[in-house]
Backbone as CSV, one residue per row, in Angstrom:
resi,resn,N_x,N_y,N_z,CA_x,CA_y,CA_z,C_x,C_y,C_z
1,UNK,22.236,-142.811,-56.168,21.732,-143.044,-54.836,20.295,-143.571,-54.896
2,UNK,19.488,-142.971,-55.773,18.108,-143.434,-55.917,18.065,-144.834,-56.525
3,UNK,18.999,-145.090,-57.436,19.059,-146.419,-58.037,19.396,-147.468,-56.981
4,UNK,20.322,-147.156,-56.092,20.684,-148.085,-55.012,19.494,-148.307,-54.084
5,UNK,18.746,-147.257,-53.801,17.553,-147.388,-52.967,16.515,-148.274,-53.645
6,UNK,16.356,-148.106,-54.951,15.434,-148.940,-55.717,15.862,-150.405,-55.664
7,UNK,17.154,-150.668,-55.802,17.652,-152.045,-55.733,17.458,-152.651,-54.346
8,UNK,17.593,-151.835,-53.314,17.361,-152.327,-51.949,15.905,-152.734,-51.774
9,UNK,14.990,-151.932,-52.295,13.563,-152.265,-52.209,13.277,-153.563,-52.959
10,UNK,13.864,-153.712,-54.139,13.673,-154.961,-54.894,14.274,-156.150,-54.154
11,UNK,15.421,-155.952,-53.510,16.035,-157.041,-52.751,15.166,-157.447,-51.564
12,UNK,14.578,-156.480,-50.898,13.682,-156.787,-49.780,12.462,-157.555,-50.282
13,UNK,11.959,-157.174,-51.451,10.832,-157.903,-52.035,11.235,-159.334,-52.373
14,UNK,12.459,-159.525,-52.850,12.943,-160.879,-53.157,13.078,-161.713,-51.891
15,UNK,13.578,-161.111,-50.820,13.690,-161.835,-49.545,12.309,-162.200,-49.031
16,UNK,11.344,-161.291,-49.158,9.981,-161.590,-48.739,9.378,-162.720,-49.557
17,UNK,9.615,-162.712,-50.865,9.119,-163.794,-51.718,9.808,-165.106,-51.394
18,UNK,11.082,-165.037,-51.053,11.835,-166.242,-50.700,11.321,-166.848,-49.400
19,UNK,11.019,-166.011,-48.428,10.526,-166.500,-47.139,9.104,-167.046,-47.230
20,UNK,8.306,-166.526,-48.160,6.925,-166.993,-48.279,6.782,-168.135,-49.282
21,UNK,7.884,-168.530,-49.922,7.813,-169.614,-50.910,7.547,-170.939,-50.213
22,UNK,6.623,-171.716,-50.788,6.243,-173.001,-50.201,6.942,-174.180,-50.879
23,UNK,7.460,-173.951,-52.078,8.155,-175.035,-52.763,9.469,-174.516,-53.341
24,UNK,10.299,-175.458,-53.737,11.610,-175.117,-54.277,11.500,-174.334,-55.579
25,UNK,10.504,-174.649,-56.394,10.359,-173.951,-57.673,9.968,-172.472,-57.467
26,UNK,9.319,-172.148,-56.366,8.963,-170.759,-56.088,10.144,-169.961,-55.528
27,UNK,11.246,-170.617,-55.198,12.422,-169.940,-54.657,13.421,-169.533,-55.731
28,UNK,13.275,-170.022,-56.947,14.275,-169.782,-57.998,14.386,-168.307,-58.356
29,UNK,13.266,-167.661,-58.673,13.321,-166.263,-59.097,13.768,-165.316,-57.984
30,UNK,13.325,-165.479,-56.740,13.861,-164.606,-55.692,15.367,-164.758,-55.478
31,UNK,15.884,-165.967,-55.582,17.328,-166.183,-55.424,18.088,-165.524,-56.575
32,UNK,17.586,-165.675,-57.797,18.225,-165.026,-58.952,18.200,-163.512,-58.776
33,UNK,17.070,-162.980,-58.290,16.966,-161.547,-58.049,17.976,-161.067,-57.030
34,UNK,18.144,-161.816,-55.941,19.122,-161.432,-54.921,20.545,-161.475,-55.472
35,UNK,20.836,-162.473,-56.299,22.173,-162.555,-56.890,22.441,-161.410,-57.864
36,UNK,21.411,-160.918,-58.517,21.575,-159.799,-59.443,21.658,-158.451,-58.730
37,UNK,20.910,-158.287,-57.636,20.816,-156.989,-56.978,21.902,-156.750,-55.930
38,UNK,22.471,-157.794,-55.372,23.439,-157.623,-54.288,24.741,-156.918,-54.720
39,UNK,25.386,-157.290,-55.840,26.649,-156.614,-56.194,26.527,-155.098,-56.411
40,UNK,25.497,-154.602,-57.149,25.413,-153.142,-57.283,25.147,-152.433,-55.954
41,UNK,24.416,-153.082,-55.055,24.160,-152.475,-53.746,25.459,-152.378,-52.953
42,UNK,26.254,-153.422,-52.969,27.535,-153.407,-52.258,28.492,-152.373,-52.856
43,UNK,28.509,-152.253,-54.183,29.363,-151.269,-54.845,28.940,-149.845,-54.458
44,UNK,27.643,-149.584,-54.445,27.147,-148.260,-54.048,27.471,-147.983,-52.583
45,UNK,27.394,-148.999,-51.735,27.738,-148.825,-50.322,29.204,-148.431,-50.162
46,UNK,30.096,-149.089,-50.920,31.521,-148.748,-50.843,31.783,-147.320,-51.309
47,UNK,31.115,-146.896,-52.368,31.310,-145.542,-52.878,30.830,-144.515,-51.864
48,UNK,29.679,-144.758,-51.257,29.140,-143.836,-50.261,30.019,-143.827,-49.020
49,UNK,30.534,-144.998,-48.637,31.377,-145.097,-47.451,32.684,-144.316,-47.633
50,UNK,33.276,-144.391,-48.823,34.515,-143.654,-49.081,34.263,-142.158,-49.100
51,UNK,33.118,-141.741,-49.592,32.725,-140.336,-49.578,33.645,-139.443,-50.368
52,UNK,33.979,-138.299,-49.814,34.784,-137.293,-50.515,36.203,-137.792,-50.783
53,UNK,36.677,-138.748,-50.020,38.018,-139.286,-50.226,38.150,-140.091,-51.500
54,UNK,37.022,-140.422,-52.123,37.082,-141.217,-53.342,37.234,-140.354,-54.589
55,UNK,37.268,-139.035,-54.419,37.406,-138.140,-55.552,38.750,-137.425,-55.494
56,UNK,39.339,-137.174,-56.659,40.608,-136.437,-56.661,40.400,-134.976,-56.295
57,UNK,41.455,-134.373,-55.745,41.440,-132.961,-55.370,42.303,-132.213,-56.377
58,UNK,41.772,-131.128,-56.896,42.453,-130.355,-57.917,42.848,-129.003,-57.342
59,UNK,44.111,-128.635,-57.520,44.603,-127.338,-57.046,45.292,-126.630,-58.199
60,UNK,44.905,-125.384,-58.430,45.520,-124.569,-59.466,46.311,-123.461,-58.790
61,UNK,47.614,-123.460,-58.992,48.494,-122.434,-58.436,48.913,-121.520,-59.584
62,UNK,48.210,-120.396,-59.724,48.468,-119.495,-60.851,49.835,-118.833,-60.762
63,UNK,50.273,-118.481,-59.564,51.561,-117.794,-59.434,52.726,-118.705,-59.822
64,UNK,52.620,-119.987,-59.489,53.676,-120.936,-59.858,53.432,-121.534,-61.241
65,UNK,52.220,-121.363,-61.780,51.896,-121.910,-63.094,51.785,-123.421,-63.092
66,UNK,51.159,-123.975,-62.056,51.069,-125.434,-61.914,49.636,-125.865,-61.603
67,UNK,49.293,-127.051,-62.092,48.047,-127.731,-61.735,48.458,-128.991,-60.981
68,UNK,47.908,-129.191,-59.795,48.219,-130.386,-59.011,46.924,-131.172,-58.787
69,UNK,46.946,-132.430,-59.181,45.815,-133.321,-58.967,46.283,-134.386,-57.980
70,UNK,45.612,-134.458,-56.831,46.004,-135.450,-55.822,44.843,-136.389,-55.544
71,UNK,45.186,-137.664,-55.478,44.213,-138.708,-55.184,44.871,-139.687,-54.223
72,UNK,44.334,-139.730,-53.017,44.889,-140.537,-51.933,46.338,-140.143,-51.709
73,UNK,47.314,-140.982,-52.036,48.720,-140.665,-51.779,49.483,-140.254,-53.041
74,UNK,48.808,-140.175,-54.176,49.469,-139.866,-55.444,49.160,-138.423,-55.837
75,UNK,50.204,-137.676,-56.202,50.048,-136.287,-56.642,50.678,-136.162,-58.030
76,UNK,49.883,-135.669,-58.985,50.366,-135.425,-60.341,50.377,-133.918,-60.546
77,UNK,51.545,-133.392,-60.922,51.699,-131.957,-61.125,52.014,-131.697,-62.595
78,UNK,51.291,-130.729,-63.172,51.498,-130.367,-64.571,51.810,-128.876,-64.639
79,UNK,52.864,-128.550,-65.368,53.233,-127.149,-65.578,52.313,-126.580,-66.662
80,UNK,51.708,-125.432,-66.402,50.755,-124.837,-67.340,51.438,-124.460,-68.649
81,UNK,52.719,-124.133,-68.603,53.425,-123.791,-69.841,53.614,-125.011,-70.736
82,UNK,53.443,-126.207,-70.195,53.590,-127.438,-70.965,52.283,-127.876,-71.637
83,UNK,51.218,-127.077,-71.502,49.942,-127.429,-72.131,50.061,-127.225,-73.633
84,UNK,49.851,-128.303,-74.373,49.905,-128.242,-75.835,48.527,-127.941,-76.411
85,UNK,47.472,-128.461,-75.760,46.121,-128.247,-76.254,45.158,-128.203,-75.075
86,UNK,44.320,-127.196,-75.061,43.285,-127.043,-74.045,41.952,-127.059,-74.778
87,UNK,41.102,-128.016,-74.444,39.856,-128.182,-75.171,38.656,-128.198,-74.221
88,UNK,37.985,-127.054,-74.031,36.732,-127.066,-73.256,35.624,-127.711,-74.079
89,UNK,34.809,-128.533,-73.426,33.705,-129.203,-74.104,32.389,-128.714,-73.514
90,UNK,31.514,-128.295,-74.370,30.225,-127.779,-73.939,29.120,-128.728,-74.383
91,UNK,28.129,-128.852,-73.532,26.965,-129.686,-73.832,25.734,-128.841,-73.509
92,UNK,24.946,-128.554,-74.511,23.771,-127.686,-74.360,24.162,-126.321,-73.797
93,UNK,25.238,-125.767,-74.314,25.775,-124.448,-73.945,26.275,-124.359,-72.502
94,UNK,26.404,-125.472,-71.843,26.956,-125.498,-70.482,28.276,-126.264,-70.523
95,UNK,29.235,-125.789,-69.773,30.540,-126.439,-69.739,30.411,-127.826,-69.118
96,UNK,30.804,-128.849,-69.866,30.702,-130.226,-69.378,32.048,-130.745,-68.890
97,UNK,33.117,-130.449,-69.624,34.437,-130.926,-69.228,35.502,-130.129,-69.962
98,UNK,36.740,-130.362,-69.568,37.875,-129.756,-70.256,38.953,-130.832,-70.375
99,UNK,39.540,-130.909,-71.569,40.597,-131.882,-71.833,41.903,-131.113,-72.008
100,UNK,42.907,-131.503,-71.235,44.218,-130.863,-71.286,45.220,-131.887,-71.814
101,UNK,45.899,-131.530,-72.909,46.955,-132.371,-73.464,48.276,-131.653,-73.262
102,UNK,49.239,-132.338,-72.638,50.540,-131.719,-72.376,51.511,-132.010,-73.517
103,UNK,52.626,-131.329,-73.507,53.621,-131.518,-74.567,54.263,-132.904,-74.514
104,UNK,54.190,-133.564,-73.361,54.734,-134.917,-73.265,53.717,-135.977,-73.684
105,UNK,52.501,-135.549,-74.072,51.498,-136.480,-74.562,50.494,-136.939,-73.525
106,UNK,50.608,-136.471,-72.296,49.654,-136.852,-71.261,48.323,-136.157,-71.520
107,UNK,47.243,-136.886,-71.288,45.909,-136.330,-71.470,45.200,-136.366,-70.126
108,UNK,44.722,-135.197,-69.701,43.986,-135.095,-68.439,42.603,-134.549,-68.752
109,UNK,41.586,-135.189,-68.193,40.212,-134.747,-68.412,39.617,-134.344,-67.071
110,UNK,39.133,-133.128,-67.007,38.500,-132.625,-65.793,37.003,-132.524,-66.048
111,UNK,36.247,-133.252,-65.248,34.803,-133.296,-65.421,34.145,-133.498,-64.068
112,UNK,33.069,-132.770,-63.819,32.303,-132.972,-62.600,32.786,-132.191,-61.394
113,UNK,33.791,-131.342,-61.549,34.250,-130.527,-60.434,33.272,-129.387,-60.205
114,UNK,33.077,-129.001,-58.945,32.089,-127.975,-58.653,32.517,-126.598,-59.148
115,UNK,33.794,-126.301,-59.227,34.283,-125.008,-59.715,34.965,-125.156,-61.071
116,UNK,34.373,-125.933,-61.947,34.971,-126.195,-63.257,35.035,-124.930,-64.108
117,UNK,34.034,-124.077,-64.016,34.036,-122.812,-64.768,35.223,-121.936,-64.366
118,UNK,35.506,-121.861,-63.076,36.632,-121.047,-62.584,37.948,-121.622,-63.092
119,UNK,38.064,-122.948,-63.057,39.281,-123.602,-63.542,39.491,-123.312,-65.021
120,UNK,38.456,-123.465,-65.813,38.591,-123.242,-67.257,38.902,-121.778,-67.552
121,UNK,38.271,-120.869,-66.849,38.552,-119.442,-67.044,40.021,-119.136,-66.755
122,UNK,40.539,-119.694,-65.677,41.953,-119.469,-65.333,42.874,-120.121,-66.359
123,UNK,42.559,-121.328,-66.789,43.398,-122.007,-67.774,43.378,-121.285,-69.114
124,UNK,42.221,-120.791,-69.518,42.138,-120.030,-70.778,42.954,-118.750,-70.675
125,UNK,42.927,-118.116,-69.526,43.684,-116.886,-69.329,45.198,-117.150,-69.356
126,UNK,45.631,-118.306,-68.830,47.057,-118.600,-68.723,47.632,-119.323,-69.942
127,UNK,46.773,-119.881,-70.790,47.226,-120.636,-71.950,47.198,-119.743,-73.186
128,UNK,48.223,-119.802,-74.037,48.208,-119.013,-75.271,46.992,-119.368,-76.140
129,UNK,46.457,-118.373,-76.835,45.217,-118.546,-77.599,45.338,-119.580,-78.720
130,UNK,46.532,-119.734,-79.301,46.675,-120.696,-80.394,46.644,-122.146,-79.901
131,UNK,46.696,-122.372,-78.599,46.644,-123.727,-78.041,45.264,-124.092,-77.501
132,UNK,44.295,-123.214,-77.664,42.950,-123.449,-77.151,42.025,-123.754,-78.317
133,UNK,41.319,-124.882,-78.238,40.306,-125.220,-79.237,39.017,-125.565,-78.516
134,UNK,37.932,-125.073,-79.035,36.629,-125.379,-78.448,36.068,-126.582,-79.184
135,UNK,35.717,-127.621,-78.448,35.217,-128.841,-79.061,33.874,-128.575,-79.735
136,UNK,33.751,-129.003,-80.965,32.509,-128.827,-81.716,31.448,-129.825,-81.244
137,UNK,31.884,-131.032,-80.928,30.974,-132.073,-80.449,31.425,-132.539,-79.082
138,UNK,30.461,-132.790,-78.224,30.787,-133.333,-76.900,30.993,-134.832,-77.048
139,UNK,32.126,-135.325,-76.602,32.380,-136.761,-76.626,32.985,-137.187,-75.304
140,UNK,32.776,-138.412,-74.959,33.265,-138.927,-73.695,34.643,-139.383,-73.866
């Protein structure tokens, strides 16, 4: 958000330089600046406009033993008993993400959720201990 604000300020400065330019050669750099700054500003505007709808919703149903990830109109459901490998990843002793590999080979990565600790605690409790590995190195 701050980066988008910074780009907007630079774009306004480019427009000001473009309007005060007296010759064609003084217009080149402001035009190049506007062409460089406009796409990231538009992309940030779209992300902000979509808001919470642009993120998937995660639901853990412990009684049914299912994880449901829904994004817009698509819902992916994974049976917890089908988890082949559960890998929590820590960065500076804080939980950064968790990677879930199912028996069918699907890989799901959960990162950035506000209740990620609760999710991992529940998954560790429901998954057999021999299927849980703690990542030694954090990788993307």
